[in-house]
C-alpha positions in Angstrom: -73.3 -13.4 -36.7 -70.0 -14.0 -34.8 -68.4 -17.5 -35.4 -67.3 -20.1 -32.0 -63.7 -22.3 -33.1 -63.3 -25.1 -30.9 -60.2 -26.9 -30.7 -59.6 -29.9 -28.0 -56.6 -31.2 -27.6 -54.9 -33.6 -25.4 -51.0 -32.8 -24.8 -48.3 -35.0 -24.1 -47.5 -34.4 -20.9 -44.1 -33.9 -20.4 -45.1 -31.3 -23.3 -48.4 -29.8 -21.9 -46.1 -26.4 -19.9 -44.8 -25.9 -23.5 -48.1 -25.6 -25.2 -49.5 -23.9 -22.7 -47.0 -21.2 -23.0 -47.7 -21.3 -26.1 -51.2 -21.1 -25.9 -50.8 -18.0 -23.8 -48.5 -16.2 -26.3 -50.6 -16.5 -28.9 -53.8 -15.4 -27.0 -52.0 -12.2 -27.0 -50.4 -11.8 -30.3 -54.2 -13.1 -32.1 -56.3 -10.4 -29.7 -54.1 -7.7 -30.9 -53.5 -8.4 -34.5 -57.2 -6.8 -35.3 -57.8 -9.8 -36.8 -61.4 -9.9 -35.7 -61.4 -12.5 -32.5 -63.6 -10.8 -30.1 -62.4 -14.0 -27.3 -59.8 -15.8 -26.7 -60.4 -19.0 -24.0 -58.6 -22.1 -23.1 -58.8 -24.2 -20.2 -57.5 -27.8 -18.6 -60.3 -30.2 -18.0 -60.8 -31.0 -14.3 -60.3 -34.7 -14.9 -57.2 -34.8 -17.0 -55.2 -31.5 -17.1 -53.1 -33.0 -20.5 -56.9 -32.3 -22.1 -56.6 -28.7 -23.2 -59.8 -27.2 -25.0 -59.3 -24.0 -26.9 -62.1 -21.5 -27.6 -62.0 -18.6 -29.8 -64.9 -16.1 -31.5 -64.7 -14.1 -34.5 -66.9 -11.4 -35.0 -67.8 -13.2 -38.9 -66.5 -15.8 -40.8 -64.5 -14.1 -42.9 -62.5 -13.1 -40.4 -62.3 -16.7 -39.1 -61.0 -17.5 -42.6 -58.5 -14.7 -42.6 -57.0 -16.2 -39.2 -57.1 -19.4 -41.0 -54.7 -17.9 -43.6 -52.3 -16.1 -40.9 -49.0 -16.9 -39.6 -50.4 -17.2 -36.1 -52.9 -19.4 -37.1 -50.1 -21.8 -38.8 -48.2 -21.3 -35.5 -50.9 -23.0 -33.6 -51.7 -25.5 -36.0 -47.8 -26.7 -36.0 -47.7 -26.1 -32.0 -50.7 -28.9 -32.2 -48.6 -31.4 -34.2 -45.7 -31.2 -32.3 -46.6 -31.1 -28.5 -50.4 -32.7 -29.1 -51.1 -36.6 -29.7 -54.4 -35.7 -30.7 -56.7 -32.6 -31.2 -60.4 -31.7 -32.7 -61.8 -28.6 -34.0 -65.4 -27.6 -34.3 -66.6 -24.3 -36.0 -70.5 -23.1 -35.8 -71.9 -19.8 -36.3 -74.2 -18.3 -33.4 -76.5 -15.4 -33.0 -75.1 -12.4 -31.4 -76.7 -11.4 -28.4 -76.7 -7.8 -26.4 -74.4 -7.4 -24.1 -75.8 -5.5 -20.9 
């Protein structure tokens, strides 16, 4: 069963560009680190460009747990604490559906 992690964050307006650059750098590193990351996407909300949603899909709960103990996760948490006014994390397991 794959696991989805969603992080909703609100960047400080003057820090939004820095947050987006950090997320892009982390995307490349996280996907290349062979940690079991299946998908890594982030989006700016249409109504408020300071609202950013990060969605990560992991192969298993164990792979997500390993990521949460990695330096990459520490960098993400540090960026959120410095560049955002608020954040919320949601994690849920989902059945894997075959892809054509």
